[in-house]
Each structure stands twice: as C-alpha cells, then as structure tokens.
C-alpha positions as CSV (number, residue, x, y, z in Angstrom):
1,M,-0.1,0.0,0.0
2,R,1.6,3.3,-1.3
3,T,1.8,6.5,1.0
4,W,1.0,9.6,-0.5
5,R,2.7,12.8,0.9
6,V,0.8,15.8,-0.4
7,G,3.2,18.7,-0.6
8,T,6.2,17.0,-2.0
9,F,5.5,16.9,-5.7
10,S,4.0,20.6,-5.3
11,M,7.5,21.8,-3.7
12,G,9.5,20.1,-6.3
13,A,7.1,21.3,-9.3
14,S,7.4,25.0,-7.9
15,L,11.0,25.1,-7.8
16,L,11.3,23.6,-11.2
17,F,9.0,26.4,-12.6
18,L,10.5,29.2,-10.5
19,G,14.0,28.1,-11.8
20,L,12.8,28.1,-15.5
21,F,11.2,31.4,-15.2
22,L,14.3,32.9,-13.7
23,F,16.6,31.3,-16.0
24,L,14.5,32.4,-19.0
25,S,14.3,35.9,-17.7
26,R,18.1,36.1,-17.9
27,F,17.8,35.6,-21.6
28,M,14.6,37.3,-22.7
29,G,15.3,40.5,-20.8
30,L,12.5,39.9,-18.4
31,D,12.2,42.2,-15.2
32,L,12.7,40.0,-12.0
33,V,9.7,41.9,-10.3
34,H,7.4,41.1,-13.0
35,V,8.6,37.3,-13.2
36,M,8.0,37.1,-9.4
37,S,4.5,38.7,-9.6
38,A,3.4,36.5,-12.7
39,W,4.7,33.4,-11.4
40,W,3.0,32.8,-8.3
41,P,-0.3,31.3,-9.7
42,V,1.7,28.5,-11.0
43,L,1.5,26.9,-7.5
44,L,-2.2,27.0,-7.3
45,I,-2.0,25.0,-10.6
46,V,0.5,22.6,-9.4
47,L,-1.4,21.9,-6.2
48,G,-4.6,21.5,-8.1
49,I,-2.6,19.0,-10.3
50,E,-1.1,17.2,-7.3
51,I,-5.0,16.9,-5.6
52,L,-6.2,15.6,-8.9
53,L,-3.6,12.9,-9.1
54,Y,-4.3,11.9,-5.5
55,L,-8.0,11.5,-6.5
56,F,-7.2,9.6,-9.7
57,F,-4.7,7.1,-7.7
58,S,-6.8,6.8,-4.8
59,R,-9.6,4.8,-6.7
60,Q,-7.0,2.4,-7.8
61,E,-4.7,1.8,-5.0
62,K,-6.4,3.5,-1.8
63,P,-3.5,5.3,-0.8
64,I,-3.1,6.6,2.7
65,L,-3.1,10.5,2.6
66,K,-0.1,12.2,4.4
67,Y,1.2,15.7,4.2
68,D,4.6,16.9,3.9
69,F,4.3,19.8,6.2
70,V,7.8,21.1,5.4
71,S,7.0,21.1,1.7
72,I,3.6,22.6,2.3
73,L,5.0,25.4,4.4
74,F,7.9,26.1,1.8
75,V,5.3,26.3,-0.9
76,G,3.1,28.5,1.0
77,L,6.1,30.9,1.8
78,L,6.7,31.0,-2.1
79,G,3.1,31.9,-2.7
80,M,3.0,34.5,-0.3
81,V,6.1,36.1,-1.7
82,G,4.5,36.1,-5.1
83,I,1.2,37.4,-3.8
84,L,3.1,40.2,-2.0
85,F,5.1,41.2,-5.2
86,A,1.8,41.2,-7.2
87,T,0.1,43.5,-4.6
88,L,3.0,45.9,-4.5
89,S,3.1,46.0,-8.3
90,A,-0.6,46.6,-8.6
91,T,-0.5,49.4,-6.1
92,G,2.4,51.1,-7.5
93,I,4.8,50.7,-4.8
94,M,7.0,48.2,-6.5
95,G,7.5,50.3,-9.3
96,K,8.3,53.4,-7.1
97,V,11.0,51.0,-5.2
98,E,12.5,50.0,-8.4
99,E,12.9,53.7,-9.4
100,V,14.3,54.5,-6.1
101,V,16.8,51.7,-6.3
102,A,17.9,52.8,-9.8
103,R,18.3,56.3,-9.0
104,E,21.4,58.3,-9.6
105,E,22.3,61.8,-9.0
106,R,22.6,63.8,-12.4
107,S,23.0,67.7,-13.4
108,F,21.1,69.1,-15.9
109,E,21.0,72.6,-17.4
110,L,17.8,74.8,-16.5
111,P,15.7,75.8,-19.5
112,D,16.6,79.3,-20.5
113,F,14.1,82.0,-19.3
114,S,14.2,85.4,-20.6
115,Y,11.5,88.5,-20.8
116,Q,12.0,91.4,-22.7
117,I,11.9,94.8,-21.1
118,D,10.4,97.8,-22.7
119,D,10.4,101.4,-21.6
120,T,6.9,100.8,-19.7
121,I,8.6,98.6,-17.0
122,K,10.4,100.7,-14.4
123,R,10.6,98.1,-11.6
124,V,11.0,94.3,-11.2
125,V,9.9,92.4,-8.1
126,L,11.9,89.2,-7.8
127,K,10.9,86.4,-5.5
128,T,13.4,83.7,-4.8
129,T,13.3,80.3,-3.1
130,A,16.0,78.9,-0.7
131,Y,18.3,77.9,-4.0
132,Q,21.9,79.4,-4.5
133,T,21.3,82.3,-6.8
134,T,23.6,85.1,-8.5
135,I,22.0,88.5,-9.4
136,E,23.9,90.6,-11.7
137,A,23.3,93.8,-13.5
138,T,23.5,93.8,-17.3
139,D,23.2,96.0,-20.3
140,E,20.9,93.7,-22.1
141,K,17.1,94.9,-22.1
142,E,15.7,91.6,-20.6
143,V,15.3,89.7,-17.5
144,S,16.9,86.4,-18.1
145,M,18.0,83.3,-16.1
146,F,19.9,80.1,-16.6
147,G,22.0,77.8,-14.6
148,T,22.0,74.1,-13.6
149,Y,20.0,71.8,-11.3
150,R,20.9,68.6,-9.7
151,T,18.3,65.9,-9.0
152,Q,18.0,62.0,-8.6
153,T,16.8,60.3,-11.7
154,A,16.4,56.8,-12.6
155,K,15.5,57.1,-16.1
156,K,18.0,59.9,-17.1
157,E,15.0,62.2,-17.9
158,K,15.0,65.8,-17.1
159,L,13.0,67.1,-14.5
160,L,12.1,70.5,-16.2
161,A,10.8,70.6,-19.7
162,S,10.5,74.4,-20.0
163,A,11.2,77.6,-18.3
164,D,7.6,77.6,-17.0
165,D,8.3,74.7,-15.0
166,Y,10.6,76.9,-12.5
167,V,9.9,80.7,-13.0
168,Y,6.8,82.6,-13.4
169,A,6.6,86.3,-15.1
170,N,3.7,88.6,-14.8
171,K,3.8,92.5,-15.8
172,K,1.4,94.7,-13.8
173,G,1.3,98.4,-14.5
174,D,5.0,99.4,-14.7
175,T,6.3,96.4,-12.5
176,L,7.4,93.0,-13.7
177,Y,6.8,90.3,-10.9
178,V,9.1,87.4,-11.4
179,N,8.6,84.3,-9.0
180,V,11.2,81.4,-9.0
181,K,9.3,78.3,-8.1
182,T,10.7,75.4,-5.9
183,L,11.4,72.3,-7.7
184,P,9.1,69.2,-7.1
185,N,10.4,67.2,-4.2
186,E,9.2,63.7,-3.2
187,L,8.3,63.2,0.6
188,G,8.0,60.1,2.8
189,P,10.3,56.9,2.2
190,F,10.8,57.9,-1.4
191,Y,12.3,61.2,-0.5
192,S,14.3,63.1,-2.9
193,H,15.9,66.5,-3.0
194,Q,17.0,68.9,-5.7
195,E,19.7,71.6,-5.7
196,V,19.6,74.4,-7.9
197,A,22.5,77.1,-9.0
198,S,21.3,79.9,-11.2
199,T,22.1,83.2,-12.2
200,I,19.4,85.9,-13.0
201,L,20.4,89.0,-15.1
202,I,18.6,92.3,-14.4
203,P,18.9,95.3,-16.8
204,K,21.1,97.9,-15.0
205,G,18.7,100.9,-15.4
206,V,15.6,98.9,-13.9
207,E,14.8,99.3,-10.1
208,L,14.7,96.1,-8.3
209,E,13.6,94.5,-5.2
210,V,14.5,91.0,-3.9
211,I,12.3,89.1,-1.7
212,S,14.2,86.0,-0.5
213,T,13.1,83.1,1.6
214,G,16.2,82.1,3.3
215,A,18.5,81.8,0.3
216,D,22.3,82.1,-0.4
217,L,22.5,85.1,-2.7
218,T,25.5,86.8,-4.7
219,L,25.0,90.3,-6.0
220,N,27.2,91.5,-8.7
221,P,25.7,95.0,-9.5
222,R,28.6,96.3,-12.1
223,A,27.8,99.5,-13.5
224,L,24.4,99.6,-11.6
225,E,22.2,102.6,-12.6
226,N,19.4,102.2,-10.4
227,N,18.4,101.4,-6.9
228,W,18.1,97.7,-5.4
229,S,16.8,96.3,-2.2
230,I,17.6,92.7,-0.8
231,K,15.3,91.3,2.0
232,G,15.3,88.1,3.6
233,A,18.3,86.5,2.4
234,S,20.3,84.0,4.8
235,S,23.5,85.1,3.2
236,L,24.5,87.7,1.0
237,D,27.8,87.9,-0.8
238,V,28.1,91.4,-2.5
239,K,31.0,92.1,-5.1
240,V,31.4,95.7,-5.7
241,D,33.7,97.3,-8.3
242,Q,35.4,100.5,-6.9
243,S,34.6,102.3,-10.1
244,S,31.0,101.9,-9.4
245,N,28.6,104.6,-8.1
246,L,27.1,102.9,-5.4
247,K,26.0,103.5,-1.7
248,I,25.3,100.2,-0.1
249,E,23.4,100.0,3.4
250,A,23.1,97.0,5.7
251,V,20.3,97.5,7.9
252,G,19.7,95.3,11.0
253,V,21.6,92.4,9.7
254,D,23.1,89.7,12.2
255,S,26.8,90.0,11.1
256,I,29.1,91.5,8.4
257,N,32.5,91.2,6.9
258,G,34.3,93.4,4.7
259,A,34.9,97.2,4.1
260,W,32.3,98.5,5.7
261,N,31.7,101.7,8.0
262,V,29.7,100.3,11.1
263,T,27.1,103.0,12.2
264,E,25.5,100.9,14.9
265,E,27.5,98.1,16.6
266,G,25.2,95.0,17.3
267,D,25.3,92.9,20.6
268,P,24.4,89.2,19.9
269,N,23.6,88.8,23.6
270,T,20.7,91.5,23.6
271,G,19.8,90.5,20.1
272,D,20.6,93.8,18.9
273,R,21.9,93.9,15.0
274,V,24.5,95.7,12.8
275,D,23.9,98.7,10.8
276,A,26.8,99.4,8.2
277,V,27.4,101.5,5.0
278,H,29.9,101.1,2.2
279,Q,30.1,103.7,-0.4
280,S,32.2,103.7,-3.9
281,G,32.4,106.7,-6.0
282,E,29.5,109.5,-5.3
283,G,27.0,106.7,-4.2
284,K,24.3,107.8,-6.4
285,Y,22.4,104.5,-6.5
286,N,21.5,102.6,-3.4
287,I,21.7,98.9,-2.5
288,T,19.5,98.5,0.6
289,I,20.1,95.0,2.7
290,S,17.6,94.1,5.3
291,N,16.4,91.1,7.3
292,T,19.5,89.4,6.5
293,H,21.7,87.1,8.7
294,Y,25.1,87.3,7.1
295,V,26.4,89.9,4.6
296,N,29.9,89.7,3.0
297,L,31.4,92.5,1.1
298,T,34.1,92.0,-1.5
299,T,35.7,94.9,-3.4
300,N,37.4,94.8,-6.8
C-alpha cells in the first residue's frame, strides 16, 4: 500500500517552474519583479494537479494520505512572496521601489528664461526660493535666468521641460513680477531633493526688489544705474567694483564682513543687530540690505 505525501510534488514542481522562469528571464530580458509577480499562480496550478493525481490514484490503490508539512510550508511561503510582489506591483509601490533603487544623481541645465523689457517697465520684483542664486546687472534689455540643477533620476530624464516649470513672470502696470518656483520634491520613504545654482540678469537701469526666503545670494551690481533692495536672504555676498557709483546699506543684519563703515554696533547677547554702510564713487545709486543673517562685502 503506497503512501501519498501531499506537498512534496508541489514543492518540487514549484522549484522547477521558478527556476525555469528565472533562467529564461536572464536571456529574454524579463524584469525580475514582473517574473515574481506573474509566477505565483503556477503554485495553485501545481497544487491542483497534485490533488487531481491523488484522487485519480486513490480509486485504484487506496493510498493513505499524509502531508509533507515542510514542503507545504515552503510552497506557502513562495506563494505569499509572489502575492506580495503582485500586490505591491498593482498598487504602484513596487514600481516606485524599483525607481528609487535605480536612482542616480545627475546634473541638467535649466531651460533658459528671458523676458524682454520695454520702457513701460520701471521696476522688477523678484521672489526667490531657498536655492543658490547670483543676481547681476546687465546692459541687455531683458530679464533672464539660466543655470543648472541637480536631481535624482532613474531614467536619466530631465525634471524640467521648459522655463515655465521653474519660473513665472507677470507684468502689472510698470512692474514685472518674477517668481522662482521650488522644484518638486518627493516626501516620505521615497524622499528626493533637488539643488539649483542659477544666475539672474537684471537690466542695470531698472529698479529691483528682491524678496528671498532664506536663500544664499550673490550680488554683482557692476555698473548699476538704479536702486536695488534685498530682503530675507540667509547669506549675501556682494561684489562691488570700486569704479561703480554705489551706496550699500546693511540695515539690521546679524553679522557683516568686509570694508564696511559700521554705524551701529550689534550685540548678540541682547539681540541687537548691525547697521553698516559702504560707498564707492559718489554713491548715487543705493543697494539696501535688510532682514539678512550674514553679509560679506568684496571690493574689486
């Protein structure tokens, strides 16, 4: 009288089919995740075949049914892994995990932005984000922005398709409002972070107001021919040409460095801040700096 051990055949057949799937996937270019998520139904087929074989042979030999618990446990684990892969794939989580694993840091160029300035625009209001930004005066009659950004990508695809993805410009009356957008960041377990280093060119004859949200800014006013004001920067590096005609005022900043004339000393213990002035030439045009943590002045 033969003893039938349910589970042994299923385990052997499951291992055989799984091995074939994995072997063929290497030569056919199949994705391992797709193989694991598509393979698990074979377990049900194998178990069904084994039960049908048992019923077929039981009518002839009346075998004693016994269970191979180790094999059944192993087959069950394989099935649970397959179902888990299929569930994660259906919910999109598995695709996201694959993307995160395949990520690499790459640098791309920012799509160039430019806005032509006519005589009706007297003032530019620039709102920056917490990225590294250089602001320069230019002889050109346009506001322009260019630079690079660094991001994590799995497909080597650019995050930004056009300038509209990171900057917005809108004219109201005699003022051009330029808002620099924050690049999209993923939060949670799939966190990603982008870095941007950009240069913004402002026509030298146009008044400029910069409203920053804790960014590290560099100012290069060159031969500026109007007034600028900078508010809310975390750190500010001002590069001044001695041949320029500028008066730079730092009002209520935490600390300064460079060739300043301090008009009011600050006291970190009481929270008092520093007021200082630097002048080159006759000081016809003003640059006013306020609500800024640190200002460094470099003269050429």
